N, C-alpha and C positions, 0 to 999 in steps of 0.2 A: 292317475284320475280316469284316464279313455278306458283303462282296462277294468276299474273297478266299473266303473258304468255299464262297459257291454259284461261285465258278470254279473251283475243286478238283474241287466235285463233278459236275462237269457229264460229259456223255454223250461218245464221240471225236469224235462228230458235231460237237456245241456246239463243242468244243475244236478243231476244224479250224478251224470258223469263224471262232472268233478267233482262231484261228494269221493265216490268209490275211489277217485285217484287218490287225492287226501288219505283216505283210509289205507291205499296199499302203501302210498309212504310213510305212515307213522308206525304201520307195520317193520318195514326196511330200514326205520331211525329206530326203531327199539331193537331191533337184531345187532346194529352198530353200537348200541347205547350199549347193550346185554355183555357184547364182546370187548367193550372198552373196561366194563366195572370185573370181567375175569382176569384181564391183562392190570388193573390195580392189585386187585385181590391176589396175585401169583405172578410177584414181582420176578420169581428166578425163572419163569418158566415162559421167554419172550418167544421161544418156537409155535407153541401152544397158543398164545395169543395172536399170533398173525397169523394161524393156519386157521382160528377161530373167523377174524376178521375177511382171510379171504373168501371161506365162504359164505361171504355175507353177499358177495360178487354176484352172483347169481338170482336172491331176490331182488339186488339192485338194478339189472340190468331187466329185468323183468316189470317191475315198476317203472322203467323210464321208456321200455315199449308200450307199456300198456298209454303213459301220459302220452306219448306222438300221438297214438293212434286217438284220441280222445281230443288231440288241438288238432288233427286234420281232420274230423266229422263236427267242430266248431262251425254254426252257421254266423256267428257273431265278425268271426275273423275269416269269413270268404270272401274274395275279388267279387266286387261286384260293380256294372257301370256307374259312373257318376260321382264314385267314392274319389277318389284321384283329384278332384276339381275342389274340396273340402280337406285337402292335406291327408287323406288315406290311402295313399297308392298300397303297391305290394310291398314295402319293404316298410312302409310300419304295421300293416296289418301282419306283416310276421312278428315284429318286437312286439306287437299289442298282443298276440297270443304267446312268446315268448315268458313275456312277464304274466299274464294268467296263467300258465301254465306252472311256475316258482313262488307265484301266491298260493295255488293251493298245496304243493309239495313243503310250502313253506307252513300251513295250517296241522298239515298233516305229522309235520317231525316236530312244533310245536306239543300238541298233544301224544307223541314218544314221548319226549321230556315228561312232562308232567306225570302222565302214567310212570312211566320208570323213577321220579323222585318217590310217589306213591307206594310202589313196592318196596322203596329202599326203607321207605318212614320219614323220608324229609318233610312231606306231604300228612299231616294228617286232617280227621275230621272227617272222612271217608271209608268204607266198608276196605276191608284186607289189608289197612294200612300194615304196610312193615311185612304182608307175606312172605319176601322174597329177600329180606333183609341179608341173611347168611351167603346167598346165592349172589347179591350184585354188590358183597362188600359196602353193606351200611355203616361199617368201623372204619370206611379210609375215606379222608373226604375226594370229591369230585376235583378232579382236573378240569374248568373249567374251557380252557383254551382247547384243552384236547376234544372233551364234546363239544362244543359248537362246531368245531373241523368237522367232524362225522356228522352231525348233522345239516351243515352246509352242503355235503356231498351229492344227497339229494337234489334237491333244488337248483342247484348248480347244472350239474349233471344233466336235469331233465330240462332246464330251460337253454340250452347252449345246444343239445338235441334239437329242441325244436325249433329251432332259429336257422340251424344248417340244414336239417332238412326240407324247412317250408320256406327255405330264401327264395327270391326273385329270379329265377330263370328264362333265358330265352333257347325254348324248345326248336326253335329253326333250324333244320340241317346247314352245315358248313355252306353249302352254297351259297346259299338263301341269306345267307351273314354275310356274304364277300357282296353281294348283291345290292345289301341295303345298307354298306357302307359308302359304296361309289358314290359319286354326286352325278345328279344328270344335268339337264340344261337351264341356262338360266339359275346357278346355285340351287335346284330343288337336292335337297336329300334323300337318296333311294332312287331307281330306274326301277323300269318293266323292265321284262325280257323281249318284248315286243315295240318296237321304236312307231312312235306316228310322224307323220310329215307334219306340214307345218297345217295345209289345210285339208284337214282328215276330218275337220269341224267345220258343216253348213251356217249358213244364217238360219236362225231362228231353231235353234236346236234340233235340226234335222241332222242325224249322224246319216256318214256316210260311207257305205262297207267298201270291205276292198275292191268290187270292181267300179267303184269311183260313179254311182248313181245313188241318193239317196236314199234312204229305207223310207217304207211306205206305201200307199197304193199309187198306182197311177194317175197324174190329172185328167186322162182318159176315162177312167173305168167307173162303171156306173155304179151308184149304192148298191149292194150285196151281192155283187156280180165278181167274181174271180176276174181277173186279168188275164190274159190270154200268157202263154210260157213264151218264153224268148229262148233262142239258140244256147244251146248248152246249158241253160236250166233247169231247175227241175221240177217236176210236175208235183213230187210229193204236198200237202199239206201238212200245216201242222195239227195236230189232233186235239178234239175237244178240248175245254177247258175242267170238264167234270174227269177224261180221263188224267190228266196232267197233274190232277189233284191226288187221283188215287196212285197213282203213279211213285209222287211222292211220298204218299202215309206208306207205301209199300215200301219203299227204299228208306223210312224211319223208323218204322216198324221193327226189325230188325234190327242190332248193331252191327256194326263193322268188324269181323272178326280181326285181330290184333296179331303182330307178328309174335311167332312163337318164342317167350325166353328164353335167352341164352343161357344161362345155367342150370340148366338139366345137367347135359354130360359132368358137368363138374361136380355137382350135388351127390350124382350119381357114383362117382369116382372117390370123393369125398367118404361115402355115405360107404361104398367095401373097404377102404382102408379103414374107417372104424370100428367095424363088422372085423377085419383081418387081426389089428390090433387084440380087441376084446376076445378071438379066438388063441388068438398068444396069451396073453394072459388065464386065459386057462389050464393050459398046457405049462405053462407056468408054477402055476397052485400060487398059495396066498407067501410066499418066500419074499421076505426083506418089507412087511406088509407098511404102510400109510396110511393114520388115520383117515377115515373120511365120516360125515355127517351122524350120527346118531349114536357113536360107537361102533360102527365098522371098522372093518378094516379090508385094505386091498392093494394091488402093486400101484404101481408110478402106471403100468399099462391100464390099467383098468378107465384110470383117469382121464389120460388120453386118446381112449376107445369109444368112452362117454361122450368127450368132448370133441372127435371128429366126429360122430354118430349125429350128435346134433345139431351141428352144422351142417352136415351133409342135408339130412331132409327138411332143414330151413331156406337151402340154397334150391334143391329139387325139387321145393314146393311148387313154385309158379307154374313149372314146367309142366309138373305134375298134372294138375289143375288144367293148363291149356291142353295136354295129352286127354284125359277127361272128355272135355269137350270135344274134341276133336273127333273121339271114340265115336260118341253120343250124335254125332252126324252119320256116320257111317251106315252102309246098306240100306239107303235109298229111305232117308227120315221122312215121317212128316212133318205136321206144323210143331209139333210138340215138341219133339225132338229137335227137329231146327232151330226152335226157338231157345229151349235148355242149353242147347249146345253154344250156342254163338255169343248167350250169356257167361258161359263157364269161361270160351275161349278171352274175351272181352273183361272179366276181371280176374284173369288168372294173375295179374301182376300186383292185384290188390289182395287178394283172400288169400293168394298160394302158399309166402312166405308166413303168413299169423299161422295155417293150418298146418305145414310143415314143424313150425316149434310146437302146436300145443300137442302131434304126433312125438314128437319127442319129449317132450315132458310127462305124457299118459308113458311113454316106455319105461320112462326111469321111474317112475314112482311105482310100477307094476311090476319094477325089478326088485325095489324097497319093499313094498309088500309081501314079494314071495319071500324075501329071507325073514323080514320080522315075524312071519306066519310061524317059521321054526321055533318049536320051543326050545332048542338050545341056541338060538340070535338075542340079540339085544333087545335089549326094551328100548322103546321110545321116548325118546323125552321132551319135556313141551317146549324148548325151543327148537327142536327137531321140526315137532308137528305144527309149528306157526311156521316154519318157513317152506313145508310144503304145502302147506293150507297159500300159503301166499303167493309162492308161486306158481301152481294149477292156475288160483282163483285170477290172477294176470292174466295168464295165456288164455283162460278161457275166454274173460272179459274183454281181452285185446281180438280174437278172434270175433264175438259178436258184435263190439265195435266196428270192424271193416265190412262186415255184413252190412251195418247199418249204412256205410260210407258208401258201399255198392246199390245199396239200393236206392240212396239216394240220388247215384251219379248213372240209373236209369229210369229215371221218373219220365224223362221225354219220351223212353222207346215203352214206356208203360202205358202213358197219356195217350200214344200214336196207335197203339193197340184199342187202348179203349173207343179211341173216336170210329176206329174203323168196324165197331164192334165183336171184339171179340171177348168171349165171357169172362169174368173173372175167378170161376173155375177154372179154367184153362191157365191161368198163370200160377191158382196154388196150385195145379197139376203141376207146369212146369220145376217150381220152386221143392217139391217134394222130388222131381227126376232127379233135380242137381244134388240137390240131399243125400236121397239113394248112389249115386252113381257117385260122389265122393267119399260117402260110405264104404263102398264096393272098392274102392281102389284103396283107401288109404286104411282102412281097419284091418287088413291081413300086414298090409305093412308094418302096421304100428304094431302086430302082434307077434311077428319075428323077428323085427328088433328087440323088443320087448327079452322075448323070451333068449336070444344071444347076447342080450344084457345081462342076464341077472346069471346065467353060467358059470361066468366067475366066481361073484358073488356064495352059490350054492355049492361048488363043488370043495 
């Protein structure tokens, strides 16, 4: 009931993202049901049915990834101060987020089932009744246990993934965890690094520094006059309040650059291995071909090369984004390039992986489009078109959702810049500079990978 109330009271933008998750789940569920229809209409071809079911794993993975991105940006399930007092701690909010994802995916799967039954001719009274009766085996009864099992895969995997990724975790270092697990004085749980003596606090809330004298002005000091410095004490005074505020705003305006992601060398290595496998498949030709989507044919090396290339781009995406931000700040940067580079470095882990997946999907779509442009090539079927549209739309929507999440995460930085008097055009120029830098880095890389991925299919 709490998940339903949170879903009902969300803003229109959040409801739109949940609706897109439901539509993606509907497309994936329909593809799974079509694979089931082919299996029941061709009982003598189990390998073909299994292959069609295996090709549904790519849309399923894209849908789950999109559902996870939407769950991460849901403001209704974001931990806030005071919610734990009413029973909405991190674990409860994680369960609510997983339940919300399951409800959205279940709604989409129900829509897919109704559309599947309508195209089979089982449901009448609407346009296109029985339009695909021959293709969906309308003369064979549906095995409902198998159909419901396939439809339950999408909400089950999506909710389990959301629950696993958004689970409460302790991000403190191991030394801090060991320090927190130790017991302090008088049975207090945890202790500080610096021990305090029993008389470290004086009367009337006067805190005594390490020198033994209470803080505050000397009793013989006149109002408005600085007391004389004692031996061994510094004569430097604290800066004015206005200078302190300006310094704090300056530190707050620019995000702190995070450590570079660890996966860049591994991603480049996997990407190079995938390109090498594709080059080997190009030399071997199409001997011992295996069926691919849409009537394509290729060796198993092609499949392995595509898979390694996609994994390599996804793993190397955060590191490449961090590198792009570092390059923007090189050679004496100004305020604009410094801001754009710092933001890219701080958001590398958030937007880098979706950006790498978009590059992998774009290279695959380019390779297939190159093959389909050939007059002697295969024709595009409706299920192939649906699968390509589903995977492409989910990956692009995931990238846009991650960009929205990054915008919300740097809202404090934007507010600090506006308080300091930064013009809005500067923020827009920094966003355009970040987008241009990412396009300049990932665009040529995507084209090179796409050309190499298309060689084994066109040779």
